[in-house]
C-alpha positions in Angstrom: -36.1 27.7 33.3 -37.3 24.1 32.4 -38.3 25.5 28.6 -35.1 26.2 28.7 -33.9 22.4 29.5 -35.4 21.1 27.0 -34.6 23.1 24.3 -30.8 22.1 25.1 -31.1 19.3 26.0 -33.8 18.5 22.1 -30.9 21.2 20.3 -28.0 17.9 22.2 -30.0 15.0 20.6 -30.2 17.0 16.9 -26.4 17.4 17.5 -26.0 13.7 18.2 -28.3 12.3 15.1 -25.8 14.8 13.2 -22.3 12.6 14.1 -24.0 9.5 14.0 -24.9 10.3 10.4 -21.6 11.8 9.5 -19.9 8.9 11.2 -22.3 6.9 8.4 -20.9 9.3 6.0 -16.9 9.3 7.1 -17.2 5.3 7.0 -18.9 4.9 3.8 -15.9 7.3 2.2 -13.8 5.8 4.2 -14.8 2.0 2.3 -14.7 3.6 -1.2 -11.5 4.6 -1.0 -10.7 1.3 0.0 -12.3 0.2 -2.7 -10.8 2.5 -5.5 -7.1 1.6 -3.6 -7.6 -2.2 -4.3 -8.6 -1.9 -7.7 -5.8 -0.1 -8.8 -3.5 -1.9 -7.0 -5.0 -5.6 -9.2 -4.6 -3.6 -12.6 -0.8 -1.9 -11.2 0.4 -5.9 -10.4 -2.8 -8.0 -12.7 -3.8 -9.8 -9.0 -6.4 -10.1 -7.5 -7.0 -11.8 -4.0 -4.3 -13.7 -1.8 -1.8 -13.3 -5.2 -2.6 -9.9 -4.9 -2.1 -9.8 -1.0 1.5 -12.1 -1.2 3.0 -10.4 -3.7 2.2 -7.0 -2.8 4.0 -8.3 1.6 7.0 -9.8 -0.4 7.4 -6.2 -1.7 7.5 -4.9 1.0 9.4 -7.3 3.2 12.3 -6.7 0.2 12.3 -3.1 0.5 12.0 -3.4 4.7 15.4 -5.5 3.8 17.0 -2.8 2.0 16.2 0.1 4.6 17.4 -1.5 6.5 20.7 -2.3 5.1 21.4 1.5 5.2 19.2 2.3 1.7 17.1 5.5 1.6 13.8 5.1 -0.4 15.2 7.2 -3.4 18.0 4.9 -4.1 15.9 1.9 -4.3 13.4 4.2 -6.6 16.1 4.9 -8.6 17.0 0.8 -9.0 13.1 0.2 -10.0 13.2 2.6 -12.6 17.4 2.0 -13.7 16.7 0.9 -17.3 20.5 -0.5 -17.4 18.5 -3.8 -15.7 16.6 -4.1 -18.6 19.8 -3.7 -21.3 21.1 -6.2 -19.0 18.7 -8.6 -19.2 18.8 -9.1 -22.8 22.5 -10.3 -22.8 21.6 -12.8 -20.5 21.1 -16.1 -22.8 20.8 -18.7 -19.5 18.1 -16.2 -17.6 15.5 -16.1 -20.1 14.8 -12.7 -19.7 15.1 -12.7 -15.4 17.8 -11.0 -14.0 19.3 -13.1 -10.6 20.3 -10.2 -7.2 21.4 -13.7 -5.7 25.0 -14.4 -6.9 24.3 -18.4 -5.7 26.2 -18.7 -2.3 24.8 -15.7 -0.3 21.8 -13.7 -0.2 22.5 -9.7 -0.7 19.4 -9.3 1.4 19.8 -11.1 5.0 19.9 -9.4 7.9 
């Protein structure tokens, strides 16, 4: 009877070691995934470090305000992909190619 108990304890110890090793492998994969995502965002935005964090935070805030005002993610995506916005920019001499979403009197994104 004692032999079986010792054998079972050894099996439990081996399983616990295997679980710890698997969790360590999982942690390393998660860290690699985070680094890959960071590298992709750095390439997409052309920014690094705090500048990247600030740009993504600003984008997230704007999207939150747009969804709070009733827009769907699909509508926001269409707005972002709208090529007519680029055509409008070319005819605006005062903006140097930039579009202002604000008319100076009010902020349409204010909640």
